[in-house]
NUPA-753200 format. One record per residue (C-alpha): residue number from 0; residue in three letters; x, y, z. Coordinates in Angstrom, 1 decimal, decimal comma, padded with zeros to 4 digits, m for minus. Layout:
BEGIN
<pt><i>NUM</i><aa>ALA</aa><xx>X</xx><yy>Y</yy><zz>Z</zz></pt>
...
This chain:
BEGIN
<pt><i>0</i><aa>MET</aa><xx>074,7</xx><yy>072,7</yy><zz>064,1</zz></pt>
<pt><i>1</i><aa>SER</aa><xx>071,3</xx><yy>071,5</yy><zz>065,3</zz></pt>
<pt><i>2</i><aa>GLU</aa><xx>069,3</xx><yy>073,2</yy><zz>068,0</zz></pt>
<pt><i>3</i><aa>ARG</aa><xx>069,6</xx><yy>071,4</yy><zz>071,4</zz></pt>
<pt><i>4</i><aa>SER</aa><xx>066,6</xx><yy>070,9</yy><zz>073,6</zz></pt>
<pt><i>5</i><aa>ASN</aa><xx>065,4</xx><yy>069,0</yy><zz>076,6</zz></pt>
<pt><i>6</i><aa>ALA</aa><xx>061,9</xx><yy>068,4</yy><zz>078,0</zz></pt>
<pt><i>7</i><aa>GLY</aa><xx>060,5</xx><yy>071,1</yy><zz>075,6</zz></pt>
<pt><i>8</i><aa>TYR</aa><xx>063,1</xx><yy>073,7</yy><zz>076,5</zz></pt>
<pt><i>9</i><aa>VAL</aa><xx>065,5</xx><yy>075,0</yy><zz>073,9</zz></pt>
<pt><i>10</i><aa>ILE</aa><xx>069,0</xx><yy>075,3</yy><zz>075,3</zz></pt>
<pt><i>11</i><aa>THR</aa><xx>070,0</xx><yy>078,9</yy><zz>074,8</zz></pt>
<pt><i>12</i><aa>SER</aa><xx>073,3</xx><yy>079,1</yy><zz>076,8</zz></pt>
<pt><i>13</i><aa>ALA</aa><xx>075,8</xx><yy>076,6</yy><zz>078,1</zz></pt>
<pt><i>14</i><aa>ILE</aa><xx>079,0</xx><yy>076,8</yy><zz>080,2</zz></pt>
<pt><i>15</i><aa>ARG</aa><xx>081,3</xx><yy>073,9</yy><zz>080,5</zz></pt>
<pt><i>16</i><aa>VAL</aa><xx>083,4</xx><yy>073,5</yy><zz>083,7</zz></pt>
<pt><i>17</i><aa>GLY</aa><xx>085,5</xx><yy>070,4</yy><zz>083,7</zz></pt>
<pt><i>18</i><aa>ASP</aa><xx>083,4</xx><yy>067,4</yy><zz>082,6</zz></pt>
<pt><i>19</i><aa>THR</aa><xx>080,1</xx><yy>069,1</yy><zz>083,5</zz></pt>
<pt><i>20</i><aa>GLU</aa><xx>078,0</xx><yy>071,5</yy><zz>081,5</zz></pt>
<pt><i>21</i><aa>TYR</aa><xx>075,6</xx><yy>074,1</yy><zz>083,0</zz></pt>
<pt><i>22</i><aa>VAL</aa><xx>072,8</xx><yy>075,0</yy><zz>080,6</zz></pt>
<pt><i>23</i><aa>LEU</aa><xx>069,9</xx><yy>077,5</yy><zz>080,4</zz></pt>
<pt><i>24</i><aa>GLY</aa><xx>066,8</xx><yy>076,6</yy><zz>078,5</zz></pt>
<pt><i>25</i><aa>GLU</aa><xx>063,7</xx><yy>078,5</yy><zz>077,4</zz></pt>
<pt><i>26</i><aa>ASN</aa><xx>060,2</xx><yy>077,4</yy><zz>076,6</zz></pt>
<pt><i>27</i><aa>PRO</aa><xx>057,7</xx><yy>080,3</yy><zz>076,2</zz></pt>
<pt><i>28</i><aa>ASN</aa><xx>054,8</xx><yy>077,9</yy><zz>076,6</zz></pt>
<pt><i>29</i><aa>ALA</aa><xx>055,9</xx><yy>076,3</yy><zz>079,9</zz></pt>
<pt><i>30</i><aa>PRO</aa><xx>054,5</xx><yy>077,3</yy><zz>083,3</zz></pt>
<pt><i>31</i><aa>ALA</aa><xx>058,1</xx><yy>078,4</yy><zz>084,2</zz></pt>
<pt><i>32</i><aa>ARG</aa><xx>059,6</xx><yy>079,9</yy><zz>081,0</zz></pt>
<pt><i>33</i><aa>PHE</aa><xx>063,2</xx><yy>079,3</yy><zz>082,0</zz></pt>
<pt><i>34</i><aa>VAL</aa><xx>065,2</xx><yy>076,5</yy><zz>083,5</zz></pt>
<pt><i>35</i><aa>THR</aa><xx>068,9</xx><yy>075,8</yy><zz>084,3</zz></pt>
<pt><i>36</i><aa>TRP</aa><xx>070,2</xx><yy>072,3</yy><zz>084,5</zz></pt>
<pt><i>37</i><aa>VAL</aa><xx>073,4</xx><yy>070,4</yy><zz>085,1</zz></pt>
<pt><i>38</i><aa>CYS</aa><xx>074,2</xx><yy>068,3</yy><zz>082,1</zz></pt>
<pt><i>39</i><aa>ARG</aa><xx>076,6</xx><yy>065,4</yy><zz>081,7</zz></pt>
<pt><i>40</i><aa>ASN</aa><xx>077,5</xx><yy>063,4</yy><zz>078,6</zz></pt>
<pt><i>41</i><aa>GLY</aa><xx>075,5</xx><yy>065,9</yy><zz>076,4</zz></pt>
<pt><i>42</i><aa>SER</aa><xx>072,1</xx><yy>064,4</yy><zz>077,2</zz></pt>
<pt><i>43</i><aa>ASP</aa><xx>071,9</xx><yy>063,7</yy><zz>080,9</zz></pt>
<pt><i>44</i><aa>TYR</aa><xx>070,1</xx><yy>066,7</yy><zz>082,3</zz></pt>
<pt><i>45</i><aa>PHE</aa><xx>069,4</xx><yy>066,9</yy><zz>086,1</zz></pt>
<pt><i>46</i><aa>TRP</aa><xx>068,9</xx><yy>069,3</yy><zz>089,1</zz></pt>
<pt><i>47</i><aa>GLY</aa><xx>066,6</xx><yy>071,6</yy><zz>087,2</zz></pt>
<pt><i>48</i><aa>ARG</aa><xx>065,8</xx><yy>075,0</yy><zz>088,6</zz></pt>
<pt><i>49</i><aa>TYR</aa><xx>062,8</xx><yy>076,7</yy><zz>087,1</zz></pt>
<pt><i>50</i><aa>THR</aa><xx>061,8</xx><yy>080,4</yy><zz>087,0</zz></pt>
<pt><i>51</i><aa>ASP</aa><xx>059,7</xx><yy>082,9</yy><zz>085,0</zz></pt>
<pt><i>52</i><aa>ASP</aa><xx>062,4</xx><yy>085,6</yy><zz>085,2</zz></pt>
<pt><i>53</i><aa>PRO</aa><xx>065,2</xx><yy>085,7</yy><zz>082,6</zz></pt>
<pt><i>54</i><aa>LEU</aa><xx>067,6</xx><yy>087,5</yy><zz>084,8</zz></pt>
<pt><i>55</i><aa>THR</aa><xx>067,1</xx><yy>085,1</yy><zz>087,7</zz></pt>
<pt><i>56</i><aa>ALA</aa><xx>067,7</xx><yy>082,2</yy><zz>085,3</zz></pt>
<pt><i>57</i><aa>LEU</aa><xx>070,9</xx><yy>083,8</yy><zz>084,0</zz></pt>
<pt><i>58</i><aa>ARG</aa><xx>072,1</xx><yy>084,6</yy><zz>087,5</zz></pt>
<pt><i>59</i><aa>ASN</aa><xx>071,5</xx><yy>080,9</yy><zz>088,5</zz></pt>
<pt><i>60</i><aa>LEU</aa><xx>073,4</xx><yy>079,6</yy><zz>085,5</zz></pt>
<pt><i>61</i><aa>LEU</aa><xx>076,4</xx><yy>081,9</yy><zz>086,3</zz></pt>
<pt><i>62</i><aa>ASP</aa><xx>076,3</xx><yy>081,0</yy><zz>090,0</zz></pt>
<pt><i>63</i><aa>ARG</aa><xx>076,1</xx><yy>077,3</yy><zz>089,4</zz></pt>
<pt><i>64</i><aa>ALA</aa><xx>079,0</xx><yy>077,4</yy><zz>086,9</zz></pt>
<pt><i>65</i><aa>GLY</aa><xx>081,0</xx><yy>079,8</yy><zz>089,1</zz></pt>
<pt><i>66</i><aa>SER</aa><xx>080,7</xx><yy>077,5</yy><zz>092,1</zz></pt>
<pt><i>67</i><aa>ALA</aa><xx>081,8</xx><yy>074,5</yy><zz>090,1</zz></pt>
<pt><i>68</i><aa>LEU</aa><xx>084,8</xx><yy>076,5</yy><zz>088,8</zz></pt>
<pt><i>69</i><aa>GLU</aa><xx>085,8</xx><yy>077,4</yy><zz>092,4</zz></pt>
<pt><i>70</i><aa>VAL</aa><xx>085,7</xx><yy>073,7</yy><zz>093,3</zz></pt>
<pt><i>71</i><aa>LEU</aa><xx>087,8</xx><yy>072,8</yy><zz>090,3</zz></pt>
<pt><i>72</i><aa>GLU</aa><xx>090,3</xx><yy>075,6</yy><zz>091,0</zz></pt>
<pt><i>73</i><aa>ARG</aa><xx>090,6</xx><yy>074,5</yy><zz>094,7</zz></pt>
<pt><i>74</i><aa>ARG</aa><xx>091,2</xx><yy>070,9</yy><zz>093,7</zz></pt>
<pt><i>75</i><aa>GLN</aa><xx>094,0</xx><yy>071,9</yy><zz>091,3</zz></pt>
<pt><i>76</i><aa>ARG</aa><xx>095,7</xx><yy>074,0</yy><zz>093,9</zz></pt>
<pt><i>77</i><aa>GLU</aa><xx>095,5</xx><yy>071,2</yy><zz>096,4</zz></pt>
<pt><i>78</i><aa>GLU</aa><xx>096,9</xx><yy>068,7</yy><zz>093,9</zz></pt>
<pt><i>79</i><aa>ALA</aa><xx>099,8</xx><yy>071,2</yy><zz>093,2</zz></pt>
<pt><i>80</i><aa>GLY</aa><xx>100,4</xx><yy>071,6</yy><zz>097,0</zz></pt>
<pt><i>81</i><aa>GLN</aa><xx>099,4</xx><yy>075,3</yy><zz>097,0</zz></pt>
<pt><i>82</i><aa>HIS</aa><xx>096,8</xx><yy>075,5</yy><zz>099,8</zz></pt>
<pt><i>83</i><aa>GLU</aa><xx>095,0</xx><yy>078,8</yy><zz>100,2</zz></pt>
<pt><i>84</i><aa>ASP</aa><xx>094,8</xx><yy>080,2</yy><zz>103,8</zz></pt>
């Protein structure tokens, strides 16, 4: 499998939620060493959030994917007629 990259950042982690992927990239030579992006269709990266701190980047990746998962779960419950109070 080949290494994925975008804008000079190597993608080191990815979480898929539904049709959307949340990725974390690293570029040791960039002003902000880490970035998280939303990615669609395997190559459409957008809404980048940049930081120099690896734990901040990881937390952002997990928060973004977690929020998307909550939305997906809520939609599934609503479609099934199981509304949460």
